[in-house]
MMTF fields as JSON, N, C-alpha, C and O atoms, coordinates in Angstrom:
{
  "mmtfVersion": "1.0.0",
  "mmtfProducer": "UNKNOWN",
  "numBonds": 463,
  "numAtoms": 464,
  "numGroups": 116,
  "numChains": 1,
  "numModels": 1,
  "chainsPerModel": [1],
  "groupsPerChain": [116],
  "chainIdList": ["A"],
  "bondAtomList": [4, 2, 8, 6, 12, 10, 16, 14, 20, 18, 24, 22, 28, 26, 32, 30, 36, 34, 40, 38, 44, 42, 48, 46, 52, 50, 56, 54, 60, 58, 64, 62, 68, 66, 72, 70, 76, 74, 80, 78, 84, 82, 88, 86, 92, 90, 96, 94, 100, 98, 104, 102, 108, 106, 112, 110, 116, 114, 120, 118, 124, 122, 128, 126, 132, 130, 136, 134, 140, 138, 144, 142, 148, 146, 152, 150, 156, 154, 160, 158, 164, 162, 168, 166, 172, 170, 176, 174, 180, 178, 184, 182, 188, 186, 192, 190, 196, 194, 200, 198, 204, 202, 208, 206, 212, 210, 216, 214, 220, 218, 224, 222, 228, 226, 232, 230, 236, 234, 240, 238, 244, 242, 248, 246, 252, 250, 256, 254, 260, 258, 264, 262, 268, 266, 272, 270, 276, 274, 280, 278, 284, 282, 288, 286, 292, 290, 296, 294, 300, 298, 304, 302, 308, 306, 312, 310, 316, 314, 320, 318, 324, 322, 328, 326, 332, 330, 336, 334, 340, 338, 344, 342, 348, 346, 352, 350, 356, 354, 360, 358, 364, 362, 368, 366, 372, 370, 376, 374, 380, 378, 384, 382, 388, 386, 392, 390, 396, 394, 400, 398, 404, 402, 408, 406, 412, 410, 416, 414, 420, 418, 424, 422, 428, 426, 432, 430, 436, 434, 440, 438, 444, 442, 448, 446, 452, 450, 456, 454, 460, 458],
  "bondOrderList": [1, 1, 1, 1, 1, 1, 1, 1, 1, 1, 1, 1, 1, 1, 1, 1, 1, 1, 1, 1, 1, 1, 1, 1, 1, 1, 1, 1, 1, 1, 1, 1, 1, 1, 1, 1, 1, 1, 1, 1, 1, 1, 1, 1, 1, 1, 1, 1, 1, 1, 1, 1, 1, 1, 1, 1, 1, 1, 1, 1, 1, 1, 1, 1, 1, 1, 1, 1, 1, 1, 1, 1, 1, 1, 1, 1, 1, 1, 1, 1, 1, 1, 1, 1, 1, 1, 1, 1, 1, 1, 1, 1, 1, 1, 1, 1, 1, 1, 1, 1, 1, 1, 1, 1, 1, 1, 1, 1, 1, 1, 1, 1, 1, 1, 1],
  "groupList": [{"groupName": "UNK", "atomNameList": ["N", "CA", "C", "O"], "elementList": ["N", "C", "C", "O"], "formalChargeList": [0, 0, 0, 0], "bondAtomList": [1, 0, 2, 1, 3, 2], "bondOrderList": [1, 1, 2], "singleLetterCode": "X", "chemCompType": "L-PEPTIDE LINKING"}],
  "groupTypeList": [0, 0, 0, 0, 0, 0, 0, 0, 0, 0, 0, 0, 0, 0, 0, 0, 0, 0, 0, 0, 0, 0, 0, 0, 0, 0, 0, 0, 0, 0, 0, 0, 0, 0, 0, 0, 0, 0, 0, 0, 0, 0, 0, 0, 0, 0, 0, 0, 0, 0, 0, 0, 0, 0, 0, 0, 0, 0, 0, 0, 0, 0, 0, 0, 0, 0, 0, 0, 0, 0, 0, 0, 0, 0, 0, 0, 0, 0, 0, 0, 0, 0, 0, 0, 0, 0, 0, 0, 0, 0, 0, 0, 0, 0, 0, 0, 0, 0, 0, 0, 0, 0, 0, 0, 0, 0, 0, 0, 0, 0, 0, 0, 0, 0, 0, 0],
  "groupIdList": [1, 2, 3, 4, 5, 6, 7, 8, 9, 10, 11, 12, 13, 14, 15, 16, 17, 18, 19, 20, 21, 22, 23, 24, 25, 26, 27, 28, 29, 30, 31, 32, 33, 34, 35, 36, 37, 38, 39, 40, 41, 42, 43, 44, 45, 46, 47, 48, 49, 50, 51, 52, 53, 54, 55, 56, 57, 58, 59, 60, 61, 62, 63, 64, 65, 66, 67, 68, 69, 70, 71, 72, 73, 74, 75, 76, 77, 78, 79, 80, 81, 82, 83, 84, 85, 86, 87, 88, 89, 90, 91, 92, 93, 94, 95, 96, 97, 98, 99, 100, 101, 102, 103, 104, 105, 106, 107, 108, 109, 110, 111, 112, 113, 114, 115, 116],
  "secStructList": [7, 3, 3, 7, 7, 6, 6, 1, 7, 1, 1, 7, 3, 3, 3, 3, 3, 3, 3, 3, 3, 7, 7, 7, 3, 3, 3, 3, 7, 7, 1, 1, 1, 1, 7, 3, 3, 3, 3, 1, 7, 1, 7, 7, 7, 3, 3, 3, 3, 3, 3, 3, 3, 3, 3, 2, 2, 2, 2, 2, 2, 2, 2, 2, 0, 0, 0, 0, 0, 6, 6, 6, 6, 6, 1, 7, 3, 3, 3, 3, 7, 6, 6, 6, 7, 7, 3, 3, 3, 3, 3, 3, 3, 1, 7, 7, 7, 7, 3, 3, 3, 3, 6, 6, 3, 3, 3, 3, 3, 3, 3, 3, 3, 3, 7, 7],
  "xCoordList": [-14.5, -14.621, -15.635, -15.777, -16.322, -17.319, -16.646, -15.478, -17.391, -16.895, -17.846, -19.032, -17.306, -18.099, -19.215, -18.939, -20.457, -21.581, -21.461, -21.083, -21.787, -21.716, -22.761, -22.612, -23.814, -24.864, -24.526, -25.318, -23.356, -22.914, -21.853, -21.255, -21.599, -20.543, -19.219, -18.836, -18.533, -17.293, -16.058, -15.0, -16.186, -15.071, -15.561, -16.654, -14.751, -15.153, -14.967, -14.29, -15.581, -15.384, -13.956, -13.376, -13.395, -12.079, -12.178, -11.268, -13.294, -13.523, -13.747, -14.717, -12.882, -13.016, -12.151, -12.098, -11.463, -10.607, -9.273, -8.662, -8.827, -7.477, -6.974, -7.753, -5.667, -5.021, -3.753, -3.023, -3.491, -2.267, -1.936, -2.782, -0.712, -0.259, 0.037, 0.335, -0.05, 0.302, 1.809, 2.557, 2.246, 3.674, 4.184, 3.656, 5.205, 5.744, 7.148, 7.811, 7.606, 8.95, 8.883, 8.085, 9.714, 9.843, 11.11, 12.204, 10.96, 12.093, 12.433, 11.549, 13.724, 14.196, 15.196, 16.251, 14.856, 15.755, 16.974, 16.853, 18.116, 19.376, 19.764, 19.328, 20.591, 21.087, 21.909, 21.848, 22.67, 23.519, 23.381, 23.333, 23.319, 23.282, 21.872, 20.884, 21.81, 20.494, 19.732, 20.322, 18.436, 17.585, 17.843, 18.177, 17.681, 17.764, 16.374, 15.365, 16.342, 15.078, 15.098, 16.122, 13.923, 13.781, 12.319, 11.429, 12.104, 10.732, 10.019, 10.569, 8.804, 7.976, 7.246, 7.078, 6.818, 6.09, 6.704, 7.439, 6.396, 6.879, 5.909, 6.289, 4.664, 3.654, 2.674, 2.317, 2.25, 1.239, 0.107, 0.35, -1.119, -2.242, -2.447, -2.192, -2.91, -3.297, -4.694, -5.518, -4.934, -6.267, -6.758, -5.993, -8.047, -8.663, -9.883, -10.595, -10.114, -11.396, -11.963, -11.345, -13.131, -13.762, -15.173, -15.901, -15.543, -16.895, -17.624, -17.062, -18.879, -19.726, -21.028, -21.539, -21.556, -22.898, -23.748, -23.422, -24.843, -25.712, -27.155, -27.572, -27.899, -29.341, -29.964, -29.294, -31.231, -31.929, -31.9, -31.748, -32.042, -31.979, -30.581, -30.45, -29.545, -28.175, -27.885, -27.101, -28.505, -28.358, -28.875, -28.231, -30.03, -30.585, -29.664, -29.484, -29.076, -28.13, -26.914, -26.469, -26.372, -25.209, -25.531, -24.749, -26.664, -27.003, -27.212, -26.844, -27.79, -27.918, -26.54, -26.257, -25.693, -24.317, -23.578, -22.928, -23.674, -22.979, -23.513, -22.735, -24.822, -25.416, -25.391, -25.096, -25.695, -25.824, -24.519, -23.98, -24.02, -22.831, -21.586, -20.775, -21.432, -20.232, -20.441, -19.601, -21.559, -21.807, -21.723, -21.064, -22.396, -22.395, -21.068, -20.77, -20.274, -18.985, -17.811, -16.682, -18.05, -16.977, -16.086, -14.866, -16.694, -15.944, -15.391, -15.877, -14.38, -13.746, -14.377, -15.162, -14.019, -14.52, -13.423, -12.486, -13.552, -12.615, -13.169, -14.363, -12.272, -12.637, -11.43, -10.346, -11.601, -10.496, -9.896, -10.61, -8.561, -7.872, -8.241, -8.104, -8.703, -9.166, -8.092, -8.421, -6.818, -5.757, -5.034, -4.78, -4.695, -3.864, -4.664, -4.156, -5.906, -6.715, -6.463, -7.074, -5.575, -5.273, -6.365, -7.062, -6.5, -7.433, -6.91, -5.709, -7.808, -7.419, -8.532, -9.708, -8.166, -9.144, -9.237, -8.225, -10.465, -10.709, -11.754, -12.561, -11.723, -12.764, -13.243, -12.462, -14.525, -15.081, -14.814, -15.182, -14.178, -13.897, -14.669, -14.779, -15.177, -15.925, -17.319, -17.665, -18.115, -19.485, -19.544, -18.595, -20.657, -20.902, -22.224, -23.075, -22.398, -23.635, -24.002, -23.138, -25.291, -25.78, -26.227, -26.929, -25.822, -26.231, -27.072, -26.626, -28.287, -29.122, -28.577, -28.162, -28.589, -28.167, -29.363, -29.229, -30.528, -31.748, -32.084, -31.204, -33.344, -33.858, -33.432, -33.1, -33.436, -33.164, -31.694, -31.372, -30.791, -29.356, -28.802, -29.22, -27.843, -27.253, -25.736, -25.211, -25.045, -23.583, -23.128, -23.682, -22.103, -21.488, -19.978, -19.468, -19.279, -17.829, -17.514, -17.904, -16.803, -16.444, -14.968, -14.139, -14.651, -13.265, -12.979, -13.653, -11.979, -11.64, -10.208, -9.355, -9.956, -8.618, -8.254, -9.042, -7.053, -6.54, -6.376, -5.942, -6.728, -6.593, -5.481, -5.306, -4.741, -3.62, -4.119, -3.317],
  "yCoordList": [-4.259, -5.095, -4.459, -3.237, -5.304, -4.846, -4.15, -4.4, -3.285, -2.652, -2.985, -3.237, -2.981, -3.24, -2.205, -1.012, -2.617, -1.671, -0.617, -0.921, 0.615, 1.714, 1.575, 2.164, 0.806, 0.61, -0.42, -0.645, -1.055, -2.033, -1.404, -0.399, -1.973, -1.431, -1.358, -2.307, -0.24, -0.023, -0.512, -0.692, -0.725, -1.231, -2.385, -2.328, -3.443, -4.576, -4.246, -3.284, -5.06, -4.944, -5.356, -6.219, -4.752, -5.185, -6.578, -7.393, -6.851, -8.165, -9.16, -9.032, -10.131, -11.126, -10.849, -11.677, -9.701, -9.391, -10.107, -10.122, -10.698, -11.26, -11.15, -11.13, -11.081, -10.963, -11.804, -11.796, -12.525, -13.313, -13.671, -13.575, -14.082, -14.513, -16.006, -16.571, -16.622, -18.031, -18.187, -17.271, -19.346, -19.648, -19.883, -20.734, -19.132, -19.295, -19.883, -19.926, -20.335, -20.888, -22.414, -23.062, -22.963, -24.407, -24.827, -24.364, -25.7, -26.199, -27.612, -28.451, -27.865, -29.2, -29.605, -28.988, -30.645, -31.122, -31.793, -32.509, -31.556, -32.142, -33.281, -33.323, -34.208, -35.29, -34.715, -35.203, -33.68, -33.042, -31.534, -31.032, -30.821, -29.369, -28.813, -29.544, -27.514, -26.858, -27.136, -27.443, -27.023, -27.219, -26.108, -24.981, -26.451, -25.436, -24.848, -25.54, -23.568, -22.854, -22.07, -21.519, -22.032, -21.218, -20.807, -21.398, -19.76, -19.31, -20.304, -20.749, -20.645, -21.522, -20.699, -21.146, -19.499, -18.6, -17.213, -16.911, -16.372, -14.994, -14.089, -12.998, -14.527, -13.712, -14.629, -15.688, -14.237, -14.989, -14.047, -12.95, -14.463, -13.593, -13.529, -14.492, -12.382, -12.24, -12.825, -12.79, -13.355, -13.847, -13.07, -12.742, -12.79, -11.992, -12.706, -13.399, -12.531, -12.864, -11.532, -10.84, -11.171, -9.909, -10.178, -10.993, -9.489, -9.588, -8.291, -7.203, -8.424, -7.268, -7.386, -8.488, -6.272, -6.21, -5.435, -4.309, -6.056, -5.464, -5.44, -6.246, -4.496, -4.482, -5.528, -6.063, -5.817, -6.771, -6.312, -7.138, -5.009, -4.472, -4.659, -4.965, -4.479, -4.665, -6.133, -6.434, -7.047, -8.477, -8.746, -9.456, -8.185, -8.357, -7.745, -8.322, -6.58, -5.944, -6.834, -7.025, -7.383, -8.264, -9.499, -9.879, -10.132, -11.358, -11.104, -11.943, -9.972, -9.608, -9.369, -9.835, -8.649, -8.402, -9.719, -9.902, -10.636, -11.925, -12.765, -13.259, -12.931, -13.829, -13.249, -13.966, -11.967, -11.371, -10.737, -11.117, -9.786, -9.043, -9.918, -9.851, -10.742, -11.587, -12.992, -13.874, -13.188, -14.463, -15.627, -16.633, -15.473, -16.524, -16.664, -17.721, -15.612, -15.643, -15.987, -16.081, -16.177, -16.53, -15.327, -15.461, -14.155, -12.968, -12.206, -12.355, -11.4, -10.581, -9.189, -8.832, -8.422, -7.059, -6.186, -6.679, -4.888, -3.928, -3.403, -3.136, -3.261, -2.748, -2.031, -2.085, -1.374, -0.713, -1.684, -2.289, -1.827, -2.729, -2.329, -1.159, -3.27, -2.921, -2.308, -1.544, -2.629, -2.128, -0.93, 0.05, -1.001, 0.038, 1.156, 2.265, 0.877, 1.876, 1.936, 2.753, 1.088, 1.05, 0.273, -0.556, 0.553, -0.198, -1.619, -1.825, -2.593, -3.997, -4.766, -4.429, -5.796, -6.69, -7.947, -8.557, -8.324, -9.457, -10.381, -9.979, -11.627, -12.59, -13.212, -13.404, -13.522, -14.202, -15.687, -16.274, -16.286, -17.715, -18.419, -17.911, -19.544, -20.31, -19.758, -18.688, -20.502, -20.07, -18.98, -18.779, -18.299, -17.307, -17.649, -18.305, -17.213, -17.42, -16.13, -15.323, -15.953, -14.8, -15.267, -16.271, -14.538, -14.822, -13.658, -12.512, -13.926, -12.819, -12.208, -12.915, -10.88, -10.154, -9.558, -9.035, -9.643, -9.09, -7.741, -7.033, -7.388, -6.082, -5.709, -4.551, -6.668, -6.375, -6.264, -5.713, -6.773, -6.736, -8.145, -9.051, -8.31, -9.615, -9.477, -8.425, -10.551, -10.562, -11.72, -12.818, -11.441, -12.487, -12.319, -11.22, -13.414, -13.382, -13.931, -15.047, -13.133, -13.516, -13.872, -13.246, -14.867, -15.197, -14.599, -14.921, -13.732, -13.035, -13.369, -13.608, -13.382, -13.643, -12.583, -12.266, -12.04, -11.025, -11.638, -12.781, -10.861, -11.298, -10.517, -9.326, -11.174, -10.523, -9.531, -8.893],
  "zCoordList": [-34.679, -33.5, -32.554, -32.494, -31.833, -30.871, -29.688, -29.39, -29.028, -27.809, -26.661, -26.869, -25.462, -24.264, -24.202, -24.334, -24.008, -24.009, -22.909, -21.777, -23.261, -22.289, -21.19, -20.119, -21.439, -20.443, -19.384, -18.468, -19.491, -18.491, -17.605, -17.99, -16.416, -15.561, -16.322, -17.006, -16.2, -16.949, -16.206, -16.809, -14.912, -14.114, -13.267, -12.703, -13.175, -12.329, -10.85, -10.488, -10.018, -8.582, -8.226, -8.886, -7.198, -6.725, -6.116, -6.267, -5.422, -4.851, -5.986, -6.733, -6.124, -7.183, -8.392, -9.301, -8.437, -9.583, -9.458, -8.389, -10.554, -10.613, -12.041, -12.994, -12.168, -13.477, -13.448, -12.457, -14.521, -14.592, -16.018, -16.908, -16.231, -17.558, -17.523, -16.471, -18.671, -18.782, -18.708, -19.05, -18.263, -18.202, -19.624, -20.34, -20.032, -21.387, -21.378, -22.414, -20.211, -20.095, -20.206, -19.529, -21.052, -21.197, -20.466, -20.789, -19.486, -18.697, -19.147, -19.318, -19.338, -19.657, -18.582, -18.438, -17.832, -16.791, -17.432, -18.426, -16.858, -17.315, -16.372, -15.222, -16.877, -16.014, -14.864, -13.736, -15.165, -14.165, -14.334, -15.457, -13.227, -13.292, -13.359, -13.291, -13.494, -13.498, -14.8, -15.836, -14.714, -15.888, -16.898, -16.534, -18.176, -19.226, -19.403, -19.266, -19.708, -19.865, -21.162, -21.564, -21.816, -23.016, -23.133, -22.522, -23.952, -24.195, -25.097, -26.104, -24.732, -25.558, -26.625, -27.759, -26.245, -27.13, -27.032, -26.092, -28.013, -27.961, -27.209, -26.786, -27.037, -26.37, -25.649, -26.166, -24.488, -23.742, -23.37, -22.868, -23.61, -23.252, -21.746, -21.022, -21.297, -19.89, -19.723, -20.637, -18.547, -18.2, -16.986, -16.079, -16.996, -15.946, -15.397, -16.124, -14.119, -13.5, -13.037, -12.228, -13.542, -13.172, -12.678, -13.244, -11.624, -11.071, -11.345, -11.222, -11.717, -12.011, -11.235, -11.035, -10.805, -10.237, -11.228, -11.603, -11.646, -12.667, -12.189, -11.357, -12.737, -12.522, -13.436, -14.32, -13.228, -14.086, -15.543, -16.443, -15.786, -17.153, -17.748, -18.933, -16.94, -17.43, -17.73, -18.63, -16.99, -17.288, -18.699, -19.472, -19.037, -20.384, -21.433, -22.505, -21.141, -22.066, -22.27, -23.402, -21.183, -21.298, -22.118, -22.99, -21.856, -22.573, -24.067, -24.89, -24.424, -25.838, -26.451, -27.555, -25.738, -26.189, -26.407, -27.436, -25.448, -25.531, -26.686, -27.502, -26.762, -27.76, -29.173, -30.129, -29.312, -30.638, -31.11, -32.149, -30.356, -30.787, -30.787, -31.71, -29.748, -29.646, -30.215, -30.035, -30.896, -31.558, -30.564, -30.825, -29.428, -28.412, -27.69, -27.134, -27.696, -27.019, -27.912, -27.43, -29.206, -30.143, -30.439, -30.527, -30.593, -30.996, -29.788, -28.667, -30.039, -29.012, -28.992, -29.871, -27.977, -27.848, -27.26, -26.633, -27.473, -26.908, -25.59, -25.46, -24.617, -23.304, -22.736, -23.316, -21.634, -20.954, -19.947, -19.147, -19.996, -19.076, -17.646, -17.286, -16.828, -15.48, -14.575, -13.668, -14.805, -13.936, -14.527, -13.826, -15.832, -16.446, -17.099, -17.264, -17.472, -18.162, -19.661, -20.35, -20.186, -21.621, -22.366, -21.78, -23.661, -24.499, -24.676, -24.85, -24.632, -24.727, -25.421, -25.277, -26.173, -26.789, -25.94, -25.595, -25.609, -24.726, -25.319, -26.157, -24.87, -25.198, -23.895, -22.963, -23.836, -22.668, -22.847, -23.864, -21.859, -21.938, -20.829, -19.714, -21.136, -20.151, -19.931, -20.43, -19.178, -18.913, -17.842, -17.084, -17.8, -16.755, -16.089, -16.69, -14.864, -14.116, -13.401, -13.057, -13.186, -12.434, -11.064, -10.94, -10.035, -8.661, -8.172, -8.233, -7.684, -7.218, -5.932, -5.014, -5.888, -4.695, -3.964, -2.858, -4.59, -4.01, -4.606, -5.097, -4.562, -5.002, -6.419, -6.673, -7.345, -8.747, -9.118, -10.17, -8.28, -8.577, -8.677, -7.956, -9.595, -9.883, -9.954, -10.32, -9.599, -9.658, -10.547, -10.502, -11.356, -12.164, -12.114, -11.898, -12.316, -12.467, -13.847, -14.19, -14.636, -15.999, -16.062, -15.402, -16.848, -17.155, -18.529, -19.507, -18.595, -19.832, -20.228, -19.374, -21.535, -22.037, -23.061, -23.952, -22.926, -23.839, -25.236, -25.382, -26.241, -27.629, -28.309, -28.051, -29.163, -29.863, -30.89, -31.572]
}
């Protein structure tokens, strides 16, 4: 499996970072009394929003990594969990955009999903 390139930022910015899990509880309303609840799945992937600031050269590195190594975003990669520091497999979901910050720096926010 591919790994996050060492030439890119290794930790996301705190500004714009979020982490959450999908709801795995299935609720069934009853005619009388409280709703019944059960697990829909045994595991739910975490989803992350991470923001990165990159130089123009790092933008080129990321785009090569995305298009070539990750097969246009189809394949997953290994990275360090932004909060826990543990190894994790992630996939980039959805499109990404670069916003110029001036003087050769760019910002992007990526949507990532944990892979089993």
